[in-house]
C-alpha positions as CSV (number, residue, x, y, z in Angstrom):
1,S,0.0,0.0,0.0
2,S,2.9,2.4,0.5
3,G,3.9,1.9,-3.1
4,I,0.5,3.1,-4.2
5,N,0.7,6.2,-2.0
6,A,4.2,7.0,-3.4
7,E,3.0,6.4,-6.9
8,Y,0.0,8.8,-6.6
9,G,1.7,11.4,-4.5
10,G,0.3,10.1,-1.1
11,E,-1.4,12.5,1.1
12,Q,0.5,15.4,-0.3
13,S,-1.2,15.3,-3.7
14,R,-3.3,18.4,-4.5
15,K,-7.0,18.0,-4.9
16,R,-9.2,20.5,-6.7
17,P,-11.4,22.4,-4.3
18,K,-15.1,21.8,-4.4
19,I,-17.2,24.5,-6.0
20,A,-18.5,25.6,-2.6
21,E,-15.0,26.1,-1.4
22,R,-13.9,28.3,-4.3
23,T,-13.8,32.1,-3.9
24,N,-15.8,34.5,-6.0
25,Q,-12.5,35.5,-7.7
26,E,-11.6,31.9,-8.6
27,I,-15.1,31.4,-10.1
28,R,-14.8,34.6,-12.2
29,E,-11.3,33.5,-13.4
30,I,-12.5,30.0,-14.4
31,S,-15.6,31.5,-16.0
32,G,-13.4,34.0,-17.9
33,K,-11.1,31.3,-19.2
34,R,-14.1,29.3,-20.5
35,K,-15.5,32.4,-22.2
36,S,-12.3,33.1,-23.9
37,E,-11.9,29.5,-25.0
38,S,-15.4,29.4,-26.4
39,S,-15.1,32.7,-28.2
40,T,-12.7,31.1,-30.7
41,S,-15.6,29.0,-32.0
42,T,-17.3,29.8,-35.3
43,G,-20.6,30.4,-33.7
44,P,-22.2,33.9,-33.1
45,K,-20.6,36.1,-30.5
46,K,-22.6,36.5,-27.4
47,K,-22.7,39.8,-25.5
48,P,-21.1,39.6,-22.0
49,L,-23.5,39.6,-19.1
50,P,-24.1,43.1,-17.6
51,N,-22.8,43.7,-14.1
52,I,-26.1,44.6,-12.6
53,F,-25.0,43.5,-9.2
54,Q,-21.6,45.2,-9.4
55,G,-20.4,46.2,-5.9
56,A,-23.3,44.4,-4.2
57,Q,-22.5,41.8,-1.5
58,F,-25.1,39.1,-0.9
59,Y,-25.6,36.7,1.9
60,I,-27.7,33.6,1.1
61,S,-29.0,31.5,3.9
62,S,-28.4,27.8,3.6
63,K,-32.1,27.4,4.2
64,V,-32.9,29.0,0.9
65,K,-33.8,26.4,-1.8
66,E,-31.5,26.3,-4.8
67,S,-29.0,28.6,-3.0
68,A,-26.2,27.4,-5.2
69,V,-28.0,28.4,-8.4
70,L,-28.7,31.8,-6.9
71,E,-25.1,32.3,-6.0
72,R,-24.0,31.5,-9.6
73,Y,-26.5,34.0,-11.0
74,I,-25.3,36.7,-8.6
75,I,-21.7,36.1,-9.4
76,A,-22.3,35.9,-13.1
77,Y,-24.0,39.4,-13.0
78,G,-21.1,41.0,-11.0
79,G,-22.2,40.5,-7.4
80,E,-20.3,39.0,-4.5
81,I,-21.3,36.2,-2.1
82,V,-20.2,36.7,1.6
83,K,-20.5,34.0,4.3
84,D,-21.2,36.5,7.1
85,K,-24.6,38.2,6.9
86,T,-23.4,41.1,9.0
87,L,-21.1,42.1,6.1
88,A,-23.8,41.8,3.4
89,G,-25.7,44.7,1.9
90,K,-28.4,42.3,0.6
91,V,-29.6,39.2,2.4
92,V,-31.7,36.3,1.1
93,V,-33.0,34.4,4.1
94,E,-35.9,32.1,5.0
95,G,-37.2,31.9,8.5
96,E,-34.4,34.0,10.1
97,T,-33.6,37.6,10.6
98,A,-31.8,39.6,7.9
99,G,-29.4,41.4,10.2
100,K,-28.4,44.9,9.0
101,G,-28.6,44.1,5.3
102,K,-31.6,44.8,3.1
103,R,-33.8,41.7,2.9
104,V,-34.4,40.6,-0.7
105,S,-36.2,37.6,-2.2
106,K,-35.2,35.1,-4.9
107,E,-38.0,36.7,-7.0
108,W,-36.4,40.2,-6.6
109,I,-33.1,38.8,-8.0
110,S,-34.9,37.1,-10.9
111,E,-36.8,40.3,-11.7
112,K,-33.6,42.3,-11.7
113,I,-32.0,39.8,-14.1
114,S,-35.1,39.6,-16.3
115,G,-35.3,43.4,-16.6
116,V,-31.9,43.6,-18.2
117,K,-31.9,44.0,-22.0
């Protein structure tokens, strides 16, 4: 068994972090690389997503259904996800207090995105 560990790098081998462990910046960098790679295709060019949430910090409670999808939309449209709701300007929660941030709903986020032309 020690031969197998040595062959594959043992405990010291690097593992890719799970999506939930990645920072907003890492997600933007990965997404930017994918966009630049796909822009070399022969298909029609797509406009970049507008930064409608630029500068906005969101906290999303783990109790919110489909929170991972919401996080992806917020990041895609220029927002930032924070893990401490006391640091967030906008808070999406279900069944708990919003803290100092402005309480917003999943529907509010969807309406903002849908309103972009």
